[in-house]
C-alpha positions in Angstrom: -2.5 -14.6 11.2 -3.3 -11.3 12.7 -5.9 -11.4 15.5 -7.6 -8.2 16.3 -9.4 -8.0 19.6 -12.3 -5.6 19.7 -12.4 -3.2 22.6 -15.5 -3.9 24.7 -17.4 -0.8 26.1 -16.2 0.0 29.6 -18.6 0.4 32.5 -17.6 4.1 32.7 -18.5 4.7 29.1 -22.0 3.3 29.6 -22.5 4.9 33.0 -21.8 8.5 32.3 -24.5 9.1 29.7 -27.0 7.3 32.0 -26.0 9.5 35.0 -26.3 12.7 32.9 -29.7 11.6 31.6 -30.9 10.7 35.1 -29.8 14.1 36.4 -31.7 15.9 33.6 -34.9 13.9 34.2 -34.6 14.3 38.0 -34.2 18.0 37.7 -37.1 18.4 35.3 -39.6 16.3 37.3 -38.3 16.5 40.9 -37.1 20.1 41.3 -39.9 22.5 42.3 -38.0 25.3 40.5 -38.2 23.5 37.2 -42.0 23.3 37.5 -42.4 27.1 37.6 -43.2 29.2 34.6 -41.1 32.2 35.5 -38.2 33.5 33.3 -35.6 32.6 35.9 -36.9 29.0 36.1 -36.9 28.6 32.4 -33.3 30.0 32.1 -32.1 27.6 34.8 -33.8 24.6 33.1 -32.3 25.5 29.7 -28.9 25.8 31.3 -29.1 22.4 32.9 -30.2 20.7 29.7 -27.6 22.6 27.7 -24.9 21.4 30.1 -26.1 17.8 29.9 -26.3 17.9 26.1 -22.8 19.4 25.8 -21.4 16.7 28.1 -23.0 14.0 26.0 -21.5 15.5 22.8 -18.0 15.6 24.3 -18.4 12.1 25.5 -19.4 10.8 22.1 -16.6 12.8 20.4 -14.0 11.3 22.8 -15.3 7.8 22.2 -15.1 8.3 18.4 -11.5 9.6 18.6 -10.5 6.6 20.7 -12.0 4.2 18.1 -10.2 6.2 15.3 -6.9 5.9 17.0 -7.5 2.1 17.5 -8.4 1.7 13.8 -5.2 3.5 12.7 -3.2 1.3 15.0 -4.7 -1.8 13.4 -4.1 -0.4 9.9 -0.5 0.2 10.8 0.0 -3.3 12.2 -1.6 -4.7 9.0 0.7 -2.6 6.8 3.8 -3.8 8.7 2.8 -7.4 8.0 1.6 -7.2 4.5 4.0 -4.6 3.1 7.1 -5.5 5.0 9.9 -2.9 5.1 12.1 -3.0 2.1 15.9 -3.0 2.8 17.6 0.2 1.5 20.1 -2.1 -0.4 19.4 -5.5 -1.8 22.2 -7.4 -3.7 23.9 -4.2 -4.8 20.6 -2.5 -5.7 19.6 0.7 -3.9 15.9 0.9 -3.4 13.0 2.8 -1.9 9.2 2.4 -2.0 6.2 4.4 -0.8 2.4 4.3 -1.1 -0.5 6.7 -0.9 -4.0 5.3 -0.1 -7.1 6.9 -1.6 -9.1 6.1 1.5 -8.7 8.9 4.1 -7.3 7.6 7.3 -6.2 4.3 5.7 -2.5 3.3 5.9 -2.8 0.7 3.2 -4.8 0.2 0.0 -5.0 -2.2 -3.0 -1.4 -1.8 -4.2 1.3 -4.3 -3.5 5.1 -4.5 -4.0 8.0 -6.6 -2.8 11.6 -7.3 -3.7 13.6 -10.4 -2.6 17.2 -11.5 -3.4 17.3 -15.1 -4.7 19.9 -17.4 -6.3 18.2 -16.5 -9.6 18.6 -12.8 -9.1 16.6 -10.0 -7.5 13.0 -10.7 -8.1 10.4 -7.9 -7.8 6.6 -7.8 -7.9 4.4 -4.8 -8.4 0.6 -5.2 -8.4 -2.7 -3.4 -8.3 -5.8 -5.0 -7.0 -9.1 -3.8 -8.4 -10.6 -1.4 -5.9 -8.7 0.2 -3.0 -8.7 0.5 0.8 -9.4 -2.3 3.3 -11.6 -4.3 0.9 -8.5 -5.2 -1.2 -6.4 -6.4 1.8 -7.3 -10.1 1.4 -6.2 -10.2 -2.3 -3.0 -8.3 -1.4 -2.2 -10.8 1.3 -2.8 -13.8 -1.0 -0.6 -12.5 -3.8 2.2 -11.3 -1.7 2.3 -14.4 0.4 2.5 -16.6 -2.7 5.2 -14.4 -4.3 7.5 -14.5 -1.1 7.5 -18.3 -1.3 7.6 -18.9 -5.0 10.4 -16.3 -5.7 12.8 -18.6 -3.8 11.3 -22.0 -4.8 10.9 -21.6 -8.5 13.8 -21.5 -10.9 11.7 -19.9 -13.8 9.9 -16.6 -13.5 7.0 -18.1 -15.4 6.4 -20.7 -12.7 6.4 -17.9 -10.1 3.6 -16.2 -12.1 1.6 -19.4 -12.3 1.8 -19.7 -8.5 0.4 -16.2 -8.1 -2.4 -17.1 -10.4 -3.3 -20.2 -8.4 -3.1 -18.3 -5.1 -5.4 -15.5 -6.5 -8.0 -18.0 -7.8 -7.9 -19.9 -4.5 -8.4 -16.7 -2.5 -11.4 -15.7 -4.6 -13.1 -19.2 -4.2 -12.6 -19.2 -0.4 -14.0 -15.6 -0.2 -17.0 -16.7 -2.2 -17.7 -19.6 0.1 -17.4 -17.4 3.2 -19.8 -14.8 1.6 -22.4 -17.6 0.9 -21.9 -20.3 3.5 -25.5 -21.5 3.4 -25.5 -22.6 -0.2 -23.3 -25.6 0.3 -22.4 -25.5 -3.4 -19.1 -24.9 -5.2 -19.0 -21.2 -5.9 -17.6 -21.8 -9.4 -15.0 -19.8 -11.2 -14.3 -16.3 -9.8 -16.1 -13.3 -11.5 -14.1 -11.4 -14.1 -14.3 -8.2 -12.2 -12.2 -9.5 -9.4 -8.7 -9.1 -11.0 -5.2 -7.9 -10.1 -2.5 -6.5 -12.4 1.0 -7.9 -11.8 4.4 -7.0 -13.0 7.2 -9.5 -12.3 10.9 -8.5 -12.8 14.0 -10.6 -12.5 17.3 -8.7 -12.4 20.4 -10.8 -12.8 23.9 -10.1 -11.4 25.0 -8.6 -14.8 22.0 -6.3 -14.9 19.9 -8.2 -17.4 16.2 -7.7 -16.8 13.5 -10.2 -17.7 9.8 -9.5 -17.1 6.3 -11.0 -17.1 3.5 -8.4 -17.2 -0.2 -9.1 -16.6 -1.9 -5.8 -17.5 0.3 -3.6 -15.4 2.0 -0.3 -16.5 5.6 -0.8 -17.7 8.2 1.0 -15.6 10.4 3.9 -16.6 14.1 3.8 -17.0 16.2 6.7 -15.6 19.5 6.8 -17.4 21.5 10.0 -16.7 19.0 12.8 -17.3 16.9 10.8 -19.7 13.5 9.2 -18.8 12.6 6.3 -21.1 9.8 3.7 -21.1 11.2 0.2 -20.2 9.0 -2.3 -22.0 9.2 -6.0 -22.9 6.4 -6.5 -25.4 2.7 -6.8 -25.2 1.4 -7.5 -21.7 -0.8 -10.5 -20.7 -4.3 -10.0 -19.3 -4.6 -9.3 -15.6 -4.8 -12.3 -13.2 -8.4 -13.3 -12.8 -9.8 -12.3 -16.2 -8.5 -15.2 -18.4 -6.3 -18.2 -17.7 -2.6 -17.8 -18.4 -1.4 -19.2 -21.8 0.1 -22.7 -21.9 3.4 -21.3 -23.2 4.7 -18.7 -20.8 8.2 -17.3 -21.2 9.7 -14.3 -19.4 10.5 -11.5 -21.9 13.9 -9.8 -22.0 13.7 -6.1 -21.5 17.3 -4.9 -21.7 19.9 -4.1 -19.1 20.0 -2.1 -15.9 23.4 -0.6 -16.2 25.4 0.8 -13.2 23.8 4.1 -12.3 20.5 3.4 -14.0 17.2 3.4 -12.1 13.9 1.7 -12.7 10.7 3.3 -11.5 7.8 0.9 -11.0 4.4 2.4 -10.3 0.7 1.6 -10.2 -1.8 3.2 -12.6 -3.1 5.6 -9.9 0.0 7.7 -10.6 -0.7 8.4 -14.3 -4.5 8.4 -13.8 -4.4 11.1 -11.2 -6.3 14.3 -12.3 -6.3 17.9 -11.2 -9.4 20.0 -10.6 -9.6 20.7 -14.4 -9.5 17.0 -15.3 -5.9 17.0 -16.6 -3.8 13.9 -16.0 -0.7 13.8 -14.0 2.5 13.6 -16.1 4.7 11.1 -14.4 7.6 11.5 -17.0 7.7 15.2 -16.4 8.0 14.6 -12.6 10.7 12.1 -13.2 12.6 14.5 -15.5 12.4 17.0 -12.7 13.8 14.4 -10.3 16.9 13.6 -12.4 17.9 17.2 -12.9 19.6 17.4 -9.6 22.5 15.2 -8.5 23.0 12.8 -6.9 19.9 11.0 -8.0 18.8 8.5 -5.3 15.6 6.4 -5.0 14.6 8.5 -2.0 14.9 11.8 -3.9 12.9 10.4 -6.8 10.1 9.3 -4.5 10.1 12.7 -2.7 10.0 14.6 -6.0 7.2 12.5 -7.6 4.9 12.4 -4.5 5.3 16.1 -3.9 4.3 16.9 -7.5 1.4 14.4 -7.4 0.0 15.7 -4.2 0.3 19.3 -5.6 -1.5 18.2 -8.8 -4.4 16.5 -7.0 -4.6 19.2 -4.2 -3.7 16.5 -1.7 -6.7 14.3 -2.6 -5.8 11.4 -4.9 -8.8 9.3 -6.1 -6.9 6.0 -6.4 -4.1 4.2 -4.5 -0.6 5.1 -5.7 2.5 3.1 -5.2 6.1 3.7 -6.4 9.1 1.5 -6.1 12.5 2.8 -7.3 15.5 0.5 -8.0 19.0 1.9 -8.7 21.9 -0.3 -9.8 24.9 0.6 -7.6 26.7 -2.7 -8.0 29.9 -1.4 -9.6 30.3 1.0 -6.7 29.8 -1.7 -4.2 32.2 -4.0 -5.9 35.0 -1.5 -6.1 34.5 -0.5 -2.5 34.8 -4.2 -1.5 38.0 -4.6 -3.6 39.5 -1.5 -2.0 38.7 -2.8 1.5 40.4 -6.1 0.7 43.5 -4.4 -0.6 44.0 -2.4 2.6 43.4 -5.5 4.8 40.1 -4.1 6.2 36.7 -5.8 6.1 34.2 -4.1 3.8 31.2 -2.8 5.6 28.0 -4.7 5.3 24.7 -3.3 4.0 22.7 -1.3 6.5 19.7 -2.8 8.2 16.3 -2.5 6.6 14.4 0.6 7.2 10.6 1.1 7.3 8.6 2.1 4.3 7.2 5.6 4.4 
């Protein structure tokens, strides 16, 4: 649990405006010069009140900037806990992720993503909570916390999704109770408007990909210079709208071959519009990213976000998150074999780096 301690007003912060006000009142009613009607007296009185007013304005501005810095520090701390840094490599997969929040000054929003290596393969989640900004943080925390445990505990991807559904429903019930504590009644089922889209992927050691999709956009596959949709059938409804079906089986989507990349994203990327109302073309930006070589997850992110910010004039209206996975397993395996053949130890994967 993150505990945020509010900063109490200091004695100096309350004393300065009082002193300035007392000086102005004392001058007005206690100074003989201020009682005169001459031009010089009026100019002096105006100068005194102007100086006091200017001092108050600068004092308030300084206090607001201090509170803004504190709020950004809190947002940064929340981001480091909720959206933990992804490692640059995970079980032979090279990866990178980044997010843009629609709320100015907010470091996080309603998008979520995570990737973990398990005995069942690399499992990835990408989600989008209805709404954006700080109001969606509770749902993001509930879904991500459940995924981080279930991804290791559950052998089947379907059971992971059911755990996410239960965590989301429990979070909404608890939030409803906290919003109406005096009723003393069961808040009942969550409202249909409080939903979250979720895409679950499982990538095995041989590159086979299985997926469960609850109302989320399907990713794109980058293979050479081609950009192709990577789908696995019709998606399920988002979590929170309808219960999951009784029969739930992960759908095979194909293979992620060595050198292939998957681009997961939230709908804020394709729904972004320019000043003329035209939608952002994510496939076009991805084709631009794969023209140059070598293609890395970092270059894909940089190219897409540069194009998106240019398209929206730097003001996206919805949260946008991208996660890029590249299969570099053959390269890692051959490097390991070469190291064994020369009697040297193969280098380990680098330490995790922070998300941008």
